[in-house]
C-alpha positions as CSV (number, residue, x, y, z in Angstrom):
1,M,31.8,33.3,178.9
2,R,34.4,34.5,176.3
3,T,37.2,36.7,177.5
4,G,38.4,39.7,175.4
5,F,41.2,42.1,175.1
6,T,41.7,45.6,176.6
7,T,42.3,48.8,174.6
8,G,45.8,48.7,175.9
9,A,46.5,45.2,174.5
10,C,45.1,46.3,171.1
11,A,47.3,49.4,171.1
12,Q,50.3,47.3,172.0
13,A,49.5,44.9,169.1
14,G,49.2,47.9,166.7
15,V,52.5,49.2,167.8
16,R,54.2,45.8,167.3
17,A,52.7,45.5,163.9
18,C,53.9,48.9,162.9
19,L,57.4,48.2,164.2
20,D,57.6,44.9,162.4
21,S,56.5,46.6,159.2
22,L,59.3,49.1,159.5
23,K,61.8,46.3,160.3
24,N,60.6,44.0,157.5
25,G,59.4,46.5,154.9
26,S,55.7,45.5,154.9
27,F,52.8,44.6,157.1
28,G,51.7,41.1,157.7
29,E,48.1,40.0,158.1
30,S,48.3,39.5,161.9
31,V,50.7,40.1,164.8
32,K,51.6,38.3,168.0
33,I,52.4,39.9,171.3
34,T,53.0,39.0,174.9
35,L,50.3,40.5,177.1
36,P,51.1,42.2,180.4
37,N,49.9,39.0,182.2
38,G,52.5,37.0,180.3
39,R,50.2,35.2,177.9
40,M,50.7,35.2,174.1
41,A,47.9,36.6,171.9
42,S,47.4,37.1,168.2
43,F,45.6,40.0,166.6
44,V,44.4,40.5,163.1
45,I,45.5,43.7,161.4
46,H,42.3,45.4,160.4
47,R,43.6,48.1,158.1
48,T,47.0,49.4,156.9
49,L,46.8,53.1,157.0
50,A,50.3,54.3,156.2
51,H,53.7,53.0,155.5
52,S,56.8,55.1,154.6
53,M,60.4,53.9,154.8
54,E,61.8,57.4,154.1
55,W,63.0,59.7,156.8
56,E,61.1,60.0,159.0
57,P,60.1,56.3,158.7
58,K,56.4,55.9,159.7
59,A,53.8,53.1,159.8
60,S,50.2,53.1,160.8
61,C,47.5,50.4,161.1
62,S,44.4,49.6,163.1
63,I,43.1,46.8,165.3
64,I,39.5,46.1,166.1
65,K,39.0,45.6,169.8
66,D,37.3,42.4,170.7
67,G,35.9,42.7,174.2
68,G,34.7,39.1,174.3
69,D,31.4,38.8,176.2
70,D,32.1,41.9,178.3
71,P,29.4,44.6,177.9
72,D,31.9,47.4,177.4
73,C,31.4,50.6,175.3
74,T,34.8,50.0,173.6
75,H,33.9,46.6,172.2
76,G,34.2,46.8,168.4
77,A,36.2,50.0,168.4
78,E,38.8,50.6,165.8
79,I,42.1,51.4,167.5
80,E,44.5,53.2,165.2
81,V,48.2,53.3,165.9
82,E,50.8,55.4,164.3
83,V,54.6,54.9,165.0
84,V,57.1,57.5,163.7
85,L,60.8,56.8,164.2
86,K,62.8,59.8,165.6
87,E,66.5,60.5,166.1
88,T,65.8,61.7,169.6
89,G,65.9,58.5,171.7
90,G,63.1,57.4,174.0
91,V,59.4,56.9,173.4
92,E,56.8,59.7,173.3
93,F,53.0,59.2,173.4
94,F,50.4,61.4,171.9
95,A,46.6,61.5,171.9
96,G,45.1,61.2,168.5
97,R,41.4,61.7,167.6
98,G,39.1,60.1,170.1
99,I,41.7,59.7,172.9
100,G,41.2,61.8,176.0
101,T,43.6,64.1,177.7
102,I,44.0,64.3,181.5
103,T,42.7,67.7,182.9
104,K,42.3,66.9,186.6
105,P,44.6,65.5,189.3
106,G,44.0,62.2,191.1
107,L,44.5,59.9,188.2
108,S,47.5,57.7,187.4
109,L,48.8,60.3,184.9
110,S,49.8,64.0,185.2
111,V,47.5,66.8,184.0
112,G,48.1,67.4,180.3
113,E,49.1,63.8,179.5
114,P,47.2,61.7,176.9
115,A,44.9,59.2,178.6
116,I,47.2,56.2,177.8
117,N,47.7,54.5,181.1
118,P,51.0,53.4,182.6
119,V,50.8,49.6,182.0
120,P,49.9,50.0,178.2
121,R,52.7,52.6,177.9
122,K,55.2,50.2,179.4
123,S,54.1,47.4,177.2
124,M,54.4,49.6,174.0
125,E,57.8,50.9,175.1
126,K,58.9,47.3,175.6
127,E,57.8,46.4,172.1
128,F,60.0,49.3,170.7
129,F,63.1,48.4,172.7
130,Q,62.8,44.8,171.6
131,V,63.4,45.8,168.0
132,K,65.3,49.1,168.5
133,E,68.7,47.6,167.6
134,D,67.3,46.0,164.5
135,L,65.7,49.2,163.4
136,E,68.9,51.2,164.0
137,K,70.7,48.7,161.7
138,R,67.9,48.8,159.1
139,F,68.0,52.6,158.9
140,N,71.7,53.1,159.7
141,K,70.8,55.4,162.6
142,K,71.9,55.6,166.2
143,N,69.9,56.3,169.3
144,L,66.5,55.9,167.6
145,G,63.4,56.9,169.4
146,A,59.7,56.6,168.6
147,S,56.6,58.8,168.6
148,I,53.4,56.7,169.2
149,R,50.0,58.2,168.5
150,I,46.8,56.3,169.4
151,S,43.5,57.2,167.9
152,I,39.9,55.9,168.1
153,P,37.9,57.6,165.3
154,D,34.5,57.4,167.2
155,G,36.1,57.7,170.7
156,V,34.4,61.0,171.6
157,E,31.0,59.5,171.0
158,R,31.9,56.2,172.8
159,A,33.3,58.2,175.8
160,K,29.8,59.6,176.5
161,Q,29.0,56.2,177.9
162,T,31.8,56.5,180.5
163,L,32.6,58.6,183.5
164,N,35.7,60.1,181.7
165,E,34.6,63.7,181.4
166,R,33.5,63.7,185.0
167,L,36.9,62.4,186.1
168,G,38.7,65.0,184.0
169,I,39.5,62.9,180.9
170,V,38.4,65.2,178.2
171,G,38.2,64.5,174.4
172,G,37.6,60.8,174.3
173,L,38.4,57.4,175.7
174,S,41.3,56.1,177.7
175,I,43.8,53.3,176.7
176,L,43.5,50.9,179.7
177,G,44.4,47.5,181.0
178,T,46.7,46.0,183.5
179,K,46.6,42.4,182.3
180,G,45.7,42.7,178.6
181,I,42.5,40.6,178.9
182,V,38.9,41.5,179.8
183,V,37.1,39.2,182.1
184,P,33.3,39.3,181.3
185,F,31.3,40.9,184.0
186,S,28.9,38.0,184.6
187,T,27.6,37.7,188.2
188,A,27.1,33.9,188.0
189,A,30.3,33.1,186.2
190,Y,32.4,35.4,188.4
191,R,30.9,34.0,191.6
192,A,31.5,30.5,190.4
193,S,35.2,31.3,189.7
194,I,35.6,32.8,193.2
195,S,34.0,29.8,194.8
196,Q,36.3,27.4,192.9
197,A,39.4,29.4,193.9
198,I,38.4,29.2,197.6
199,D,37.9,25.4,197.1
200,V,41.4,25.1,195.7
201,A,42.9,27.0,198.6
202,K,40.9,24.8,201.0
203,A,42.0,21.6,199.3
204,R,45.7,22.7,199.7
205,G,45.2,23.3,203.4
206,I,45.7,27.0,203.1
207,G,44.4,28.7,206.3
208,T,44.7,32.3,205.2
209,V,43.1,33.5,201.9
210,V,43.7,37.0,200.6
211,F,40.9,38.6,198.7
212,T,41.9,41.4,196.3
213,T,39.9,43.6,194.1
214,G,42.1,43.2,191.0
215,G,45.5,42.4,189.6
216,Q,47.4,45.4,191.0
217,S,46.1,45.0,194.5
218,E,46.9,41.3,194.3
219,A,50.5,42.0,193.2
220,F,50.9,44.4,196.2
221,S,49.4,41.8,198.5
222,M,51.7,39.1,197.4
223,K,54.6,41.3,198.5
224,L,53.0,41.8,201.9
225,Y,52.4,38.1,202.3
226,P,55.5,36.5,200.6
227,E,55.1,33.3,202.7
228,L,51.7,32.5,201.1
229,P,51.4,30.3,197.9
230,P,49.7,31.8,194.8
231,E,46.6,29.8,195.5
232,A,46.0,31.8,198.6
233,F,45.3,34.9,196.6
234,V,41.8,35.3,195.0
235,Q,40.7,38.3,192.9
236,I,37.1,38.9,193.9
237,G,36.4,42.1,191.8
238,D,33.3,43.7,193.2
239,F,31.9,40.6,195.0
240,T,33.1,41.3,198.6
241,G,30.0,40.2,200.5
242,F,29.6,37.0,198.5
243,S,33.3,36.1,198.8
244,V,33.4,36.6,202.6
245,K,30.3,34.5,203.1
246,E,31.6,31.8,200.8
247,A,34.9,31.7,202.7
248,G,32.9,31.3,205.9
249,K,30.7,28.6,204.4
250,K,33.9,26.7,203.4
251,K,35.4,27.1,206.9
252,I,38.4,29.2,205.8
253,E,40.2,30.2,209.0
254,K,41.2,33.7,208.1
255,V,40.5,36.2,205.3
256,V,42.5,39.2,204.4
257,M,40.7,41.9,202.4
258,A,43.2,44.0,200.5
259,G,42.6,46.9,198.1
260,F,42.7,50.6,197.3
261,L,40.6,53.5,198.5
262,G,38.2,53.6,195.6
263,K,36.3,50.4,196.3
264,F,37.2,50.5,200.0
265,S,35.4,53.9,200.4
266,K,32.3,52.1,199.2
267,L,32.8,49.1,201.5
268,A,33.3,51.4,204.4
269,K,29.7,52.6,203.8
270,G,28.5,49.0,203.8
271,V,28.2,48.6,200.0
272,T,29.5,45.0,199.5
273,Q,28.8,44.9,195.7
274,T,31.1,47.7,194.4
275,H,30.8,47.8,190.6
276,A,31.3,51.3,189.3
277,A,27.9,51.2,187.5
278,G,26.1,50.4,190.7
279,S,27.7,52.8,193.2
280,Q,29.8,56.0,193.2
281,V,32.4,57.2,195.6
282,D,30.8,59.4,198.2
283,L,33.2,62.3,198.6
284,G,31.1,63.8,201.4
285,F,31.4,60.6,203.4
286,L,35.2,60.6,203.0
287,S,35.3,64.2,204.0
288,E,33.4,63.4,207.2
289,L,35.9,60.5,207.9
290,A,38.7,63.0,207.5
291,R,37.1,65.4,209.9
292,E,36.5,62.7,212.4
293,T,40.2,61.7,212.3
294,G,41.4,65.3,212.8
295,S,41.8,66.9,209.4
296,D,41.3,70.6,209.3
297,E,38.4,72.2,207.4
298,T,40.5,73.2,204.5
299,T,41.5,69.6,203.9
300,C,38.0,68.4,204.4
301,H,36.7,70.9,201.8
302,E,39.5,69.8,199.4
303,I,38.4,66.2,199.8
304,A,34.7,67.1,199.2
305,Q,35.8,68.7,195.9
306,A,38.3,65.9,194.9
307,N,38.3,64.3,191.5
308,T,38.6,60.7,192.4
309,A,39.1,58.4,195.5
310,R,42.7,58.2,194.5
311,H,42.9,62.0,194.6
312,V,41.4,61.9,198.1
313,G,44.1,59.5,199.1
314,E,46.8,61.8,197.8
315,I,45.3,64.8,199.7
316,I,45.1,62.8,202.9
317,E,48.7,61.5,202.6
318,K,49.9,65.0,201.9
319,S,48.1,66.3,205.0
320,G,49.7,63.6,207.2
321,N,46.4,62.3,208.6
322,K,47.4,58.7,209.1
323,E,44.3,57.8,211.1
324,F,42.0,58.3,208.2
325,F,43.0,55.1,206.4
326,S,42.8,53.1,209.6
327,L,39.3,54.3,210.2
328,V,38.2,53.3,206.7
329,C,39.6,49.8,207.4
330,Q,37.8,49.7,210.8
331,K,34.5,50.6,209.2
332,I,34.9,47.9,206.6
333,L,35.7,45.4,209.2
334,S,32.6,46.3,211.2
335,H,30.4,45.7,208.1
336,L,32.1,42.4,207.2
337,E,31.6,41.2,210.8
338,R,27.9,41.4,210.3
339,L,28.0,38.9,207.4
340,S,27.0,35.3,208.1
341,P,28.5,32.9,207.6
342,R,32.0,34.4,207.9
343,P,35.6,33.3,208.7
344,E,36.7,33.4,212.3
345,R,39.2,36.1,211.5
346,I,39.2,39.0,209.0
347,E,41.9,41.5,208.4
348,V,41.5,44.6,206.2
349,L,44.6,46.1,204.4
350,L,44.5,49.4,202.5
351,T,47.5,50.3,200.2
352,N,48.2,53.3,198.1
353,F,49.1,53.1,194.5
354,T,52.8,52.6,195.1
355,G,52.0,49.5,197.2
356,E,52.7,51.1,200.6
357,L,50.4,49.8,203.4
358,V,48.6,52.9,204.7
359,G,45.7,51.4,206.7
360,K,44.9,48.2,208.6
361,A,42.2,46.7,210.8
362,T,42.1,43.3,212.4
363,R,40.2,41.7,215.2
364,K,39.4,38.1,216.1
365,Q,35.7,37.5,215.6
366,N,33.3,35.6,217.6
367,K,31.2,33.0,215.8
368,G,27.5,33.4,215.8
């Protein structure tokens, strides 16, 4: 199946195209960028919307998001990017038409911020600082900064197909993506890729395989297990049950399951296929776990009213209840032990969004 690009990658490409036009005096027909995962990618500039070389120099264009074969509501969306050079230094981000604003805690951005996630922001900032010196020479200015405004004209309508409003992202879509590419959500294709990755690890004689739910959890896991080669790390997405059984079938000695509280809260309930469309975070369940591990009623009530699983984690960490995360891991381990076949040993690691290990469960298993 054909991979596609994230909204973040499209916004990054639009920013680069605008910056190149300000540096060179005009837009080209396409633009090349380095995605967050290190790959090069080329994007066609769909429309040139504005271009002014006077003070304040401004450029605007749009990119059509190609989601590949991924059934995502943003596929085909026109992502408009406006870059205005400022004499203020630094880069500022603004939500244009169809881009949401953060209104609740528990997300990766502060309340009031435009819903342009940290990795896309970093990528767009990088594009600016790569050409900052050239732009300062071009316009004979010092300490140039940039204002970046992202818009999706029909973003409000498209956002109705998402959980954004429920999560507190009001007014449109989010600009997302940690790698820049979209892997199609195909059960057969994804399972095949997981099975192949386990085969590679097995062929290399790797005894411990680390399953992660995505790129960020994989990056954190690699820091926790620096002695393991890259082939030991397998991104399994939502296919936990399948992956553990496959590892057992292929006689992998030990599996480490690493991830964040969102998917882990579902695994703790015994849901081993954790795609967002198929299961939701049960805040009542998490509140009960908190109560079981000693949280007071005020904290438990706050958890039951939380915005996201990430928000729950922040509440728990603030309250100092360290046993909560360990209990989540223990419950996951108990469910994974019931799978057959399975590896002899399974370890469960839960990290927060700064990469700190907050919960762990491990026990040598009996075959059977």
